[in-house]
C-alpha positions in Angstrom: 45.5 -70.8 15.2 48.3 -70.0 15.5 50.2 -71.0 12.8 54.3 -70.8 14.6 52.7 -72.9 17.8 51.3 -75.4 15.8 54.4 -76.0 13.6 56.1 -76.1 16.7 54.4 -78.4 18.5 54.5 -81.2 15.4 58.1 -80.9 15.4 57.7 -82.1 18.9 55.7 -85.0 18.1 57.3 -86.1 15.1 60.4 -86.3 17.9 58.7 -87.9 20.2 57.5 -90.8 17.2 61.4 -91.1 16.9 62.5 -88.5 13.9 65.8 -87.6 14.0 64.9 -84.1 12.2 61.9 -82.5 10.2 60.1 -79.3 9.4 56.9 -78.3 8.7 55.6 -75.9 6.2 51.8 -74.1 6.8 50.1 -71.9 4.4 46.6 -70.4 4.2 45.2 -68.2 2.6 42.1 -66.6 0.0 41.5 -66.0 -3.7 39.3 -64.3 -5.7 39.2 -65.0 -9.4 36.4 -63.5 -12.2 36.8 -63.8 -15.9 34.4 -61.8 -18.0 33.4 -62.4 -21.5 32.0 -60.1 -23.7 31.1 -57.7 -20.7 29.4 -61.0 -18.2 30.8 -62.6 -15.9 31.4 -66.3 -17.0 33.4 -67.5 -13.6 34.3 -66.3 -10.5 35.5 -67.9 -7.3 36.0 -66.6 -3.8 37.7 -69.1 -1.6 39.6 -69.5 1.4 42.3 -72.6 2.3 44.7 -73.9 4.1 47.3 -76.7 4.6 50.2 -77.8 6.2 53.0 -80.1 4.9 55.7 -82.2 7.3 58.8 -83.8 6.5 60.5 -85.9 8.8 64.1 -87.8 8.9 64.9 -91.3 10.3 68.6 -91.3 9.6 69.0 -90.9 5.9 65.6 -91.8 5.4 62.8 -89.7 4.8 59.1 -88.8 4.0 56.8 -86.3 2.9 52.6 -85.8 3.9 50.6 -82.7 4.2 46.9 -82.5 5.0 44.0 -80.0 5.4 42.6 -81.3 8.3 44.1 -79.2 11.6 42.2 -81.4 14.2 45.0 -82.3 16.6 44.3 -85.5 16.2 44.2 -86.6 12.8 47.8 -84.2 12.7 49.4 -86.6 15.1 48.6 -89.7 12.9 49.9 -87.8 10.3 52.7 -87.1 11.8 53.2 -90.4 13.4 52.4 -92.6 9.8 55.1 -89.9 7.7 58.0 -91.4 10.7 56.5 -94.8 9.6 56.9 -94.2 6.2 60.5 -93.0 6.4 61.4 -95.8 8.2 60.6 -98.1 5.5 62.4 -95.8 2.3 65.5 -96.5 1.0 68.8 -94.2 2.9 70.0 -91.6 0.5 73.3 -89.9 1.9 72.2 -86.1 0.5 69.0 -86.2 2.6 68.5 -84.1 5.9 68.1 -80.3 6.7 70.4 -77.6 6.0 74.0 -78.6 7.0 74.1 -74.8 8.9 71.0 -72.8 10.1 70.6 -68.9 10.7 67.5 -67.1 12.8 64.7 -65.5 10.5 65.2 -62.6 9.8 62.9 -59.3 10.3 62.8 -58.2 7.1 60.2 -55.7 5.5 60.4 -56.6 1.4 56.9 -54.8 0.6 55.4 -58.6 0.2 51.8 -57.8 1.6 50.0 -54.8 0.7 46.1 -54.6 2.1 44.3 -52.6 -1.2 43.8 -55.7 -3.5 41.5 -57.0 -0.4 40.0 -53.6 -0.2 38.7 -53.1 -3.1 34.8 -54.5 -3.5 34.1 -57.6 -5.2 31.9 -55.1 -7.6 35.0 -53.2 -8.7 37.0 -56.5 -9.2 34.8 -57.4 -11.9 34.6 -53.8 -13.6 38.3 -53.8 -13.7 37.9 -56.9 -15.3 35.1 -55.8 -17.9 37.4 -51.6 -18.8 40.5 -53.8 -20.2 37.7 -56.2 -22.1 36.0 -53.0 -23.4 39.7 -50.9 -23.8 40.7 -53.8 -25.9 37.1 -54.3 -28.0 37.4 -50.9 -28.3 40.7 -50.5 -30.0 39.8 -50.8 -33.4 37.2 -52.9 -35.7 39.0 -55.2 -37.0 39.1 -56.8 -32.9 35.2 -58.4 -33.3 35.6 -60.6 -30.4 37.0 -61.6 -26.4 38.3 -65.1 -25.4 37.5 -63.1 -21.7 39.2 -61.1 -19.6 40.3 -61.8 -16.0 41.3 -60.1 -12.3 42.7 -62.8 -10.0 43.7 -61.2 -6.7 45.2 -63.7 -3.2 46.7 -62.6 0.5 48.3 -65.3 2.0 50.8 -66.3 5.0 53.5 -68.9 5.5 55.4 -70.4 8.3 58.5 -72.7 8.5 59.9 -74.6 11.0 62.5 -77.2 11.3 64.0 -78.6 14.5 67.0 -77.0 13.5 65.6 -74.0 15.9 64.3 -71.9 12.7 61.1 -71.0 12.8 60.0 -68.1 10.6 56.7 -66.2 8.2 55.8 -63.3 6.3 52.3 -62.6 4.5 51.9 -62.3 0.7 49.5 -60.5 -1.8 49.0 -60.5 -4.7 46.9 -59.2 -7.8 46.3 -59.3 -11.8 44.0 -58.8 -14.9 44.8 -59.5 -18.3 42.5 -59.6 -21.8 42.5 -61.7 -24.4 41.2 -60.1 -27.6 40.1 -61.4 -31.2 40.6 -59.7 -34.2 40.1 -60.3 -37.8 41.0 -59.8 -41.0 39.9 -60.6 -44.3 38.8 -63.9 -43.1 41.9 -64.5 -40.8 41.4 -64.5 -37.2 44.7 -64.1 -34.8 44.5 -62.9 -30.7 47.4 -61.6 -28.8 47.0 -61.2 -24.6 48.8 -58.5 -22.8 48.7 -58.4 -18.5 49.6 -56.4 -15.5 50.6 -58.1 -11.7 51.7 -56.2 -8.8 51.8 -56.4 -4.8 48.7 -54.5 -4.5 46.2 -52.0 -7.3 49.1 -49.1 -7.4 52.1 -52.0 -9.3 49.1 -51.8 -12.4 48.9 -50.6 -15.2 45.2 -49.5 -15.9 42.5 -51.4 -17.2 42.5 -48.6 -20.1 46.0 -49.4 -20.9 46.0 -53.0 -20.9 43.4 -53.7 -23.0 45.0 -51.1 -25.3 47.4 -52.9 -25.6 46.5 -56.2 -26.1 44.7 -54.7 -28.5 47.6 -53.1 -30.5 49.3 -56.5 -30.2 46.0 -58.4 -31.7 46.0 -56.1 -34.8 49.8 -56.2 -35.8 48.9 -59.9 -35.8 46.5 -59.2 -39.0 47.6 -60.3 -42.3 50.8 -62.3 -40.9 52.2 -65.1 -43.4 54.5 -67.3 -43.7 58.5 -66.5 -44.8 60.7 -69.2 -47.0 63.3 -70.7 -45.0 66.3 -69.2 -44.3 68.8 -68.7 -41.7 69.1 -64.9 -40.4 69.1 -62.4 -37.1 66.2 -63.3 -34.5 65.3 -60.5 -32.3 62.6 -61.8 -29.1 60.7 -59.3 -27.5 61.1 -58.9 -23.7 58.5 -61.6 -23.0 60.0 -64.8 -25.2 63.5 -63.5 -24.1 62.1 -64.6 -20.8 60.7 -67.7 -22.1 64.5 -68.6 -23.4 66.2 -67.1 -20.1 63.7 -70.0 -18.0 65.4 -72.7 -20.3 68.6 -71.2 -18.9 67.4 -71.1 -15.3 66.8 -75.3 -15.7 70.2 -76.2 -16.8 71.4 -74.3 -14.0 69.9 -76.3 -11.5 71.9 -78.0 -9.0 69.3 -80.9 -10.2 69.8 -81.4 -13.6 73.5 -81.3 -12.7 73.3 -84.3 -10.7 71.1 -85.7 -13.2 73.5 -85.3 -16.1 70.5 -83.1 -17.8 71.6 -80.1 -18.7 74.5 -78.6 -21.5 75.8 -76.9 -18.8 77.0 -79.5 -16.6 80.7 -79.7 -16.0 81.2 -76.0 -17.8 82.2 -74.2 -14.3 84.4 -71.2 -15.8 83.4 -71.1 -19.0 82.4 -68.5 -21.1 79.0 -70.2 -22.1 77.2 -67.2 -23.1 77.8 -63.6 -24.4 79.4 -61.5 -22.8 76.5 -59.2 -23.1 74.2 -61.5 -21.0 74.3 -61.4 -17.3 71.7 -63.5 -15.1 70.6 -62.5 -11.8 67.9 -64.3 -9.6 66.9 -61.8 -6.5 65.3 -63.0 -4.2 64.9 -60.2 -2.0 63.8 -57.5 -4.7 60.8 -55.0 -3.3 57.6 -55.6 -4.0 59.2 -58.4 -5.9 56.5 -60.8 -7.3 58.9 -63.5 -6.4 60.7 -62.2 -3.3 60.5 -64.1 0.2 63.1 -63.3 3.7 64.3 -67.6 3.5 63.9 -70.4 0.7 61.5 -73.3 1.1 64.7 -74.8 3.6 64.5 -71.7 6.3 68.0 -70.7 4.4 68.3 -66.8 3.3 67.3 -65.9 0.3 69.7 -63.7 -1.7 70.8 -62.0 -5.2 72.2 -65.0 -7.1 74.4 -63.7 -9.9 75.0 -67.4 -11.3 76.0 -66.3 -14.9 78.0 -63.4 -15.4 79.2 -61.6 -18.5 79.3 -65.0 -20.1 81.1 -67.3 -17.4 79.1 -69.8 -15.8 80.2 -68.5 -11.8 78.0 -71.2 -10.2 74.6 -73.3 -10.5 71.2 -72.6 -7.8 70.8 -75.3 -5.8 68.5 -76.2 -2.5 70.8 -78.3 0.0 69.9 -82.3 -1.6 71.1 -80.9 -4.9 74.2 -78.9 -3.8 75.3 -82.5 -1.6 75.1 -84.1 -4.7 77.2 -82.1 -6.7 79.7 -80.6 -4.0 78.2 -77.6 -4.0 76.8 -75.0 -0.9 73.1 -73.9 -1.5 72.1 -70.3 -2.8 69.2 -69.8 -1.3 67.0 -71.1 -3.7 64.6 -74.0 -2.6 60.9 -73.7 -3.3 58.4 -75.9 -2.1 55.0 -76.0 -1.8 53.0 -77.9 1.2 53.6 -81.0 -0.6 56.1 -83.0 -0.8 60.7 -81.8 -0.4 61.9 -78.2 -2.1 63.2 -78.4 -5.1 65.3 -75.2 -7.1 63.5 -72.6 -8.0 63.7 -69.0 -9.1 63.0 -65.9 -7.0 63.0 -62.3 -9.3 64.6 -63.5 -12.2 66.0 -61.8 -15.2 68.8 -61.0 -17.5 70.3 -57.4 -16.7 70.0 -54.9 -19.1 72.0 -53.2 -21.6 72.7 -49.4 -23.1 70.8 -50.6 -26.2 67.5 -49.8 -27.1 65.4 -52.3 -29.2 65.3 -50.0 -31.7 69.1 -49.9 -32.2 68.7 -53.4 -31.8 66.4 -53.9 -35.0 67.9 -51.1 -36.7 71.4 -53.3 -37.1 69.3 -56.0 -38.9 68.9 -55.8 -43.0 66.5 -59.3 -42.4 65.4 -60.7 -39.9 62.3 -62.1 -37.5 60.8 -60.2 -34.7 59.3 -63.1 -32.4 56.6 -62.1 -29.6 54.9 -65.5 -29.6 56.7 -68.8 -28.8 54.9 -71.5 -29.5 54.5 -75.2 -28.5 58.0 -77.6 -26.5 60.7 -78.1 -28.4 63.8 -77.6 -26.0 65.7 -80.4 -25.0 68.3 -79.3 -22.1 70.2 -81.9 -22.1 72.0 -81.4 -25.8 70.4 -77.6 -26.1 68.4 -78.5 -29.3 65.9 -75.7 -29.4 63.2 -76.2 -31.9 59.5 -73.8 -31.6 57.2 -72.6 -33.6 57.2 -68.7 -33.5 55.0 -66.0 -34.3 56.6 -62.3 -34.8 57.3 -59.7 -37.7 59.7 -59.3 -40.1 62.6 -57.0 -40.1 63.4 -56.0 -43.3 66.3 -52.8 -43.6 66.2 -52.4 -39.6 62.5 -51.9 -39.6 59.2 -53.6 -38.4 57.4 -54.9 -41.6 54.5 -57.6 -42.5 53.5 -59.6 -39.6 54.6 -63.3 -39.5 53.4 -66.6 -37.9 53.5 -70.1 -38.1 57.4 -70.5 -38.2 59.7 -72.5 -36.2 63.0 -71.1 -35.6 65.5 -73.8 -34.0 69.8 -73.7 -33.4 71.2 -75.0 -30.5 71.1 -73.3 -27.4 74.4 -73.6 -26.3 75.8 -71.1 -29.3 72.9 -69.2 -28.9 73.8 -68.0 -25.9 76.9 -67.2 -27.4 75.6 -65.4 -30.6 73.7 -62.8 -28.3 75.3 -59.5 -30.6 72.2 -57.1 -28.2 70.8 -56.8 -25.2 67.9 -54.4 -24.8 68.0 -51.4 -22.6 64.0 -52.0 -21.8 64.2 -54.3 -18.6 60.8 -53.9 -17.1 59.6 -56.3 -14.3 55.7 -57.4 -15.5 55.9 -60.6 -12.8 58.9 -62.5 -11.6 60.9 -62.8 -14.5 61.9 -60.7 -16.9 64.0 -60.0 -20.1 65.3 -57.2 -22.2 65.1 -57.5 -25.6 67.7 -60.0 -27.1 69.2 -60.2 -30.5 70.8 -63.5 -31.2 73.0 -62.6 -34.8 71.9 -66.5 -36.7 69.4 -68.6 -36.2 67.1 -71.2 -39.0 63.8 -70.3 -39.8 61.6 -72.8 -41.6 58.9 -70.9 -43.1 57.0 -72.3 -46.9 
């Protein structure tokens, strides 16, 4: 079935049933996943799926539906019912397709790689087994495993709307991970590591992933609490990326018009350290968050909403842009169900010029965080409080492991207090950060 012809057919039907405007998103794909524990396969899935979503506008009234039945009679009924639903909803002045459209661009972003699908299923399972075996072999203190997983997917996306836009692209992805368990003196700890990309050539070897997972797990053994104190806190790249995710959500146009962000009404102001620049690049070559157009058909682009600590603009789709009097930034994300929202492409804090060793070397006493636990972030006030684990820093060196502590502060001040940014930016997924140091936070322990 030609999804482009199908999408155009549904748009004509939507017009015929009385819609003033509409868009159609069609998605199909295959997914493979396997989980291995102690060398034995625990779960295995190999499946295909297809679905489409229809969004219609009758004046400033809108409705969305989706279906997996692609028979034309069923889809005609779906479109007819969607138009009827739109007529029954209330008007929303901000509703509508983008104000301006350009034709879909033919770009080679490296989104599709055939190598994961070409790997025989037995070898995919073997990758998971090899990663787990390497983790278990790392140390005698690695005594168990919560499993090793391997997954790959291929997909096709087609988007069309009544403004004349028609575009599509193919994607692939592959990843694997392992979660070993260590034991020392009756105490058990676990950690993990992973690798992901568009194709097999983007991945670390299973042995390297297993080794890193084993190393991280052993480093957590013998963990203890620390006395409550105010000290510098160093976030490793993984936890720094979690912090960055909170900042991204605070920069969403939806958060702004809902008055749900501490960054509201701060355009043009210094809201973070001059060391911090946030980049969301929707067209990074082979990036897991890359695509040629966003969920509304607008071209993706390289956004820099936070530059040297200054808030330049908010990230918006068409709806949120209209609500706050801004312009869309090519940041619309959507699935087949429902309308778009603001989502990230390939998001990062730009790398600095300081090595992680230098960052640690500048700390007399402090906490190096390698795991954040639970939820404790209020984007309205900026209040931040999360469980954490990591290692204690003493005289610029990592010493004993730490667990069962809480780190607390306020994002407004934390962003301003970033006094070191590492040069260790590496994309392992669609978001990444270098090591960050915040000059003072409260660490609550025993």
